[in-house]
PADOFI-114428 format. One line per 8 residues: their letters; for each residue y, z, x of C-alpha. Coordinates in steps of 0.5 Angstrom, whole numbers. Each point is the difference from the previous one (the first is absolute). Last residue first. Layout:
A> Y/Z/X ~ ...
This chain:
FPEPSETR> 0/-70/51 ~ 1/8/-2 ~ -1/5/5 ~ -6/6/-2 ~ -4/-3/-5 ~ -3/6/-3 ~ 0/-2/-8 ~ -6/-3/0
ITWGRQAL> -1/-3/-7 ~ -7/-1/-3 ~ -4/-7/0 ~ -8/0/-3 ~ 3/-6/-5 ~ -2/5/-7 ~ 4/5/6 ~ 7/-3/0
ATVVQNAA> 1/-1/-7 ~ -1/7/-1 ~ 5/1/5 ~ 5/-5/-3 ~ -2/4/-7 ~ 3/7/4 ~ 6/-5/1 ~ 1/0/-6
EATDNLPP> 0/7/-2 ~ 5/2/5 ~ 4/-5/-2 ~ 0/2/-7 ~ 0/7/0 ~ 5/1/-6 ~ 1/8/0 ~ -3/5/-4
YSWSDTMD> 6/1/-5 ~ 6/6/1 ~ 5/2/-4 ~ 7/4/2 ~ 4/3/-6 ~ 7/1/6 ~ 1/-8/-1 ~ 2/2/-8
EKGTFPRA> -1/-6/-4 ~ 5/-3/-5 ~ 1/-7/3 ~ -5/-4/-3 ~ -4/-2/6 ~ -7/-2/-2 ~ -6/4/4 ~ -4/-1/5
VGLEQLRR> -6/2/3 ~ -4/2/-6 ~ -5/-5/-1 ~ 2/-3/-6 ~ 7/-1/2 ~ -2/-3/7 ~ -5/-5/-5 ~ 5/-2/-5
QFDAFKWT> 6/-3/6 ~ -5/-3/3 ~ -1/-4/-7 ~ 6/0/0 ~ 0/-5/6 ~ -5/-3/-3 ~ 4/-4/-6 ~ 7/3/0
CREAGIVY> 4/6/2 ~ 6/3/-3 ~ -3/6/-3 ~ -2/1/7 ~ 8/1/2 ~ 1/6/3 ~ -6/4/3 ~ -2/7/2
VPKGTSCA> -3/2/5 ~ -2/8/1 ~ -4/2/7 ~ -8/-2/1 ~ 3/-4/6 ~ -4/-6/-1 ~ 5/-2/-6 ~ 6/-1/4
ESLMSVSD> -3/-5/5 ~ -4/-4/-7 ~ 7/0/-4 ~ 3/-3/7 ~ -4/-5/0 ~ 0/-2/-7 ~ 6/0/0 ~ 4/-4/-7
ATVVFAEG> 0/8/-4 ~ 5/3/4 ~ -2/7/4 ~ 2/7/-1 ~ -3/5/4 ~ -1/6/0 ~ -2/7/6 ~ 4/-6/5
WALHGMHP> -2/2/7 ~ -5/-5/2 ~ 0/-5/-5 ~ 9/0/3 ~ -2/0/7 ~ -5/-6/-1 ~ 7/-4/-3 ~ 4/4/5
NPGEGDWI> 2/-8/2 ~ 3/1/8 ~ 7/-1/1 ~ 5/-3/-5 ~ -3/-3/-7 ~ 5/5/-4 ~ -5/6/-2 ~ 4/2/-5
EVKPNTSF> 1/8/0 ~ 1/4/-7 ~ 1/7/-1 ~ 8/-1/3 ~ 1/-5/-6 ~ 6/-4/2 ~ -5/-7/2 ~ -4/2/-7
ERVLFKSI> 3/-5/-5 ~ 4/-5/6 ~ -6/0/4 ~ -5/-1/-6 ~ 4/-6/-2 ~ 0/-3/8 ~ -7/1/-1 ~ -1/-5/-6
KEPTRRSF> 5/-5/2 ~ -2/-1/7 ~ -8/-3/-3 ~ -5/6/2 ~ -5/-5/5 ~ 1/4/6 ~ -3/7/-4 ~ 6/5/-2
SIRVTGCS> -1/6/2 ~ 4/7/-5 ~ -2/7/2 ~ 2/5/-5 ~ 0/8/2 ~ -1/6/-2 ~ -1/-2/-7 ~ -1/4/-7
WLVNQLMA> 8/-3/-2 ~ -1/-6/3 ~ -4/-2/-6 ~ 5/-2/-5 ~ 3/-5/5 ~ -6/-3/3 ~ -1/-3/-7 ~ 8/-3/-1
ALQKALDE> -2/-3/6 ~ -6/-3/-1 ~ 2/-3/-7 ~ 6/-3/4 ~ -5/-3/5 ~ -5/-3/-6 ~ 7/-4/-2 ~ 1/-2/6
GYPCNGSL> -6/-4/0 ~ -6/2/-3 ~ -6/-5/-1 ~ -8/3/2 ~ -4/-6/-1 ~ 7/-6/0 ~ 3/-3/-6 ~ -6/-1/-3
SLSFILDY> 0/-8/1 ~ 2/0/6 ~ -4/6/3 ~ -5/-2/-4 ~ -1/-6/3 ~ 1/3/8 ~ -6/5/-3 ~ -4/-7/-2
PIICLSSE> 2/-4/7 ~ -4/-6/-2 ~ -5/-2/6 ~ 0/-5/6 ~ -3/-4/5 ~ -8/-1/-2 ~ 0/2/-7 ~ 4/-7/-3
FILTCVVA> 6/-2/5 ~ 3/-4/-7 ~ -2/5/-5 ~ 3/5/4 ~ 5/-3/0 ~ 1/-2/-8 ~ -1/7/-1 ~ 5/4/5
VAVFSTRS> 5/-6/-2 ~ -1/3/-8 ~ 1/6/2 ~ 7/-2/4 ~ 2/-4/-7 ~ -1/6/-4 ~ 4/4/4 ~ 6/-4/-1
YNQPKMKC> 3/-2/8 ~ 8/0/-2 ~ 6/-2/5 ~ -4/-5/5 ~ 3/-1/6 ~ -3/-6/4 ~ 6/1/6 ~ -5/0/5
PILSKPRS> -6/5/-1 ~ -1/5/-6 ~ 0/8/-1 ~ 8/-1/2 ~ -1/7/-3 ~ -7/3/-2 ~ -2/1/-8 ~ 0/6/-1
WPVKETEV> -7/4/0 ~ 0/7/-4 ~ 2/7/4 ~ -1/3/7 ~ -4/6/2 ~ 3/7/-1 ~ -1/7/2 ~ 2/7/-2
VLLPKPLP> -2/5/4 ~ 0/7/-4 ~ 1/5/6 ~ -1/8/-4 ~ 3/2/5 ~ 7/1/4 ~ -1/-4/6 ~ -2/4/7
TLEADWDS> -7/-4/0 ~ 3/-7/-1 ~ 3/-1/7 ~ -4/4/4 ~ -6/-1/-1 ~ 0/-8/-1 ~ -4/-1/6 ~ -5/6/-2
AAIRLSTT> -1/-2/-7 ~ -1/-7/2 ~ -5/2/4 ~ -4/3/-5 ~ 2/-5/-5 ~ -4/-6/5 ~ -5/6/1 ~ -2/0/-7
DAQHLAGV> 1/-6/-3 ~ 6/-4/-1 ~ -3/-7/4 ~ 0/-4/-7 ~ -6/-4/-5 ~ 3/-2/-6 ~ -1/3/-7 ~ -6/2/-5
TLVVNRGP> -6/-3/5 ~ -5/-5/-1 ~ -5/-2/5 ~ -2/-7/0 ~ -8/-2/3 ~ -4/2/-5 ~ 3/-5/-5 ~ 8/1/-3
PERPTVWR> 0/-2/-8 ~ 0/-8/-2 ~ 6/-5/0 ~ 5/3/5 ~ 5/-4/0 ~ 4/-4/-7 ~ -2/-7/2 ~ -6/-1/-6
RLFWPIQR> 5/5/-4 ~ 7/-5/0 ~ -2/-5/-6 ~ -1/6/-5 ~ 6/4/2 ~ 0/7/3 ~ 2/6/-4 ~ -6/1/-5
QADATLPY> -5/0/8 ~ 5/6/3 ~ -3/4/-7 ~ -7/-3/0 ~ -1/2/8 ~ -1/-4/5 ~ 7/-1/2 ~ 0/8/2
YDHRPTIV> -4/-2/7 ~ 5/1/4 ~ 0/7/-4 ~ -4/3/4 ~ 4/-2/7 ~ -3/-4/5 ~ -5/0/6 ~ -4/-5/2
LDFRNLDF> -7/0/4 ~ -4/-3/5 ~ 3/-7/-2 ~ -1/-7/-1 ~ -4/4/-7 ~ 5/-1/-4 ~ 0/-6/-1 ~ 7/-5/-2
RPHQIKLM> -1/-3/-6 ~ 4/4/-4 ~ 5/1/6 ~ 0/6/3 ~ 5/5/1 ~ 0/2/-7 ~ 6/-1/-4 ~ 3/-3/5
RHNRLSFM> 5/2/5 ~ 7/-2/2 ~ 3/2/6 ~ 7/0/-1 ~ 0/-1/-7 ~ -3/7/1 ~ -6/4/-3 ~ -3/4/4
VDGVQVVF> -7/2/-2 ~ -3/-4/6 ~ -8/0/0 ~ -3/2/7 ~ -5/-5/1 ~ -5/3/6 ~ -4/-4/5 ~ -6/3/4
VNEPALRK> -1/-5/6 ~ -5/-2/5 ~ -6/-3/-4 ~ 5/-4/-5 ~ 4/-2/7 ~ 4/-8/-4 ~ -2/2/-7 ~ 3/7/1
ISSAVSIT> 6/-2/3 ~ 1/-6/-4 ~ 0/5/-6 ~ 6/3/4 ~ 4/-5/1 ~ -1/-3/-7 ~ 2/7/-2 ~ 6/2/3
DRGSAVVL> 5/-4/-4 ~ -2/4/-6 ~ 2/7/3 ~ -5/5/4 ~ -5/-1/5 ~ -4/5/3 ~ -5/-3/6 ~ -5/4/4
LPGDKEFS> -3/-3/6 ~ -7/2/1 ~ -3/2/8 ~ 5/1/6 ~ -3/-3/6 ~ -7/-4/-3 ~ 6/-2/-7 ~ 5/-1/6
ERAWKAIR> -2/-9/-1 ~ -1/0/-7 ~ 7/5/-2 ~ 4/-5/4 ~ -2/-6/-2 ~ 0/3/-8 ~ 7/1/2 ~ 1/-7/4
RADPEFVN> -2/-3/-6 ~ 4/4/-5 ~ 7/-1/4 ~ 4/5/-3 ~ 7/-1/1 ~ 2/5/5 ~ 5/6/1 ~ 7/0/4
SLGLENSE> 2/-5/-3 ~ 1/4/-7 ~ 8/-1/-1 ~ -1/-1/-7 ~ 3/-6/0 ~ 5/-1/-6 ~ 2/-8/-1 ~ 4/-3/-4
YRANGCLR> 1/-8/2 ~ 7/-4/3 ~ -3/1/6 ~ -7/-2/0 ~ 3/-6/-3 ~ -1/-2/-8 ~ -6/-5/0 ~ -4/2/7
RVINDLKK> 1/7/-3 ~ -2/-1/-6 ~ -7/-5/3 ~ -1/7/4 ~ 1/5/-5 ~ -6/-5/-5 ~ -5/1/6 ~ 2/7/0
HISVPLWH> -2/2/-6 ~ -7/-6/-1 ~ -3/5/6 ~ 3/8/-3 ~ -4/-3/-6 ~ 6/0/-6 ~ 3/7/-5 ~ 4/0/7
LWESIGGR> 4/-6/-2 ~ 6/2/-4 ~ 4/4/6 ~ -2/-6/3 ~ 5/-4/-4 ~ 5/3/6 ~ -2/6/4 ~ -7/2/4
PRTVRYIS> -6/-4/2 ~ -6/4/1 ~ -3/5/4 ~ -7/1/1 ~ 0/7/5 ~ -5/2/5 ~ 0/7/1 ~ -6/3/6
LRNLLGLA> -3/8/0 ~ -4/4/4 ~ 6/6/-1 ~ -2/0/-7 ~ -7/0/-1 ~ -1/6/-3 ~ -2/-2/-6 ~ 5/3/-4
RVLGFSQN> 5/-2/4 ~ -3/-8/-1 ~ 1/1/-7 ~ 7/2/0 ~ 1/-5/4 ~ -2/-6/-3 ~ 4/3/-7 ~ 6/0/3
EAGAFGNG> -1/-6/2 ~ 1/-2/-7 ~ 7/3/-1 ~ 2/-1/6 ~ 1/-8/0 ~ -2/-3/6 ~ -6/-4/-3 ~ -5/5/3
IVVARRIA> -7/-2/3 ~ -2/7/4 ~ -6/-1/6 ~ -4/7/2 ~ -4/2/5 ~ -6/6/2 ~ -5/-3/-6 ~ -6/2/3
GHVGGNFI> -6/-3/-2 ~ -1/-4/8 ~ -4/6/3 ~ -5/-1/-7 ~ 1/-1/-6 ~ 1/7/-2 ~ -7/3/2 ~ 1/-1/7
EPMGSYGS> 8/2/-1 ~ -3/8/-2 ~ 2/3/-7 ~ 5/3/-3 ~ 4/-7/-2 ~ 8/2/-2 ~ 1/0/8 ~ 0/5/5
PPEPLRIP> -6/-3/4 ~ -7/3/-1 ~ -2/2/7 ~ -6/-5/4 ~ -6/2/-2 ~ -4/4/5 ~ -7/-2/4 ~ -3/7/2
RM> -2/0/7 ~ -8/0/1
């Protein structure tokens, strides 16, 4: 009699044949990313999908908000309420007079929870379960609805959005105090998002606001805590970047110091109020009062207090700096230039023009310093691959997370100015030995190293473990994208 041969195990993460992992329909071969149109948030989802080996079987959807005018004040509202108010304002003021700033994402569809859930159910027999990865507060409703409509056909991961920006403002936690985290299969969020539960944080919150601040409970079994943000700067991508930027960066004198700046704290948007209503002053106290009253009116089903926003207004930003810190940075760089072969300075898309112009004036004539002017390909990944040390402003969790994943020296400027959970994040980096304060007294020829942060890979392993508990696995053999 001919022996019976079991199928060979897939090349994915599971070491068992599919027949023992939920049957022939237990292998995930495709993924959906639901983003909010902001690189900082979406990069986390792409990083996770990349680590799971599903980038070539990926569909992308984006939840978008109205832009411009009074909409810049309304990002703490649920998307549905925000859009309704936007329509009202446009009717009152006229579209031609209403300032807007579209994201230019017309080639990416808005997510329809019912259609995605229906697709997951109907394609389950042929393609197996669907992995859904959502990032940012605005995606919560869609992601949880997909889970509710197709619970047996999808695995939903909600990734915490750690980027702090008034253009994409998030809460202390991505969920409402009464929002059930069990609506997701897995929630991945930085450890400092649970800072509000600490005694130090509780002392900073007024007693009448504590019931509205999230999270209110310790992380549950389906919550995965990371040190920083997820990202795509893994070994493979850095190896590719090293090859792509070899011709430009290899000939540079060494050591190569990379300086990356993010943004400055919130400033009132110009022409914020539509039509001819232009109040001259908006007090912080009045804005907090409006947030509280609105929350009390709409109650838990509609909105929550953006406590990070309250803190940014009451404490002048979570990592506040302006031209004063830029001047300090310039002075410190001048002090360490003697020990550098080359200094490469790059600005993010959110670095204010006055900051970038100041640094350009200071260093444009220095032969050791090169400044990326925003033209041509972004050298960020090349800098991560070829840089031998990094100076990063404290306000960017994403940039710091990527730099600290290289194992190379990372120096932070402005960490002492951080407050609230961002101060907790900075303390954690220093405790782990992956970052040090930038003092301007460093000798860049003296290198040091540490076990790199590996949040993305560790989060991917947690996803695989959670899938295994459902009898599912990841299969990366996907010859054609859908």
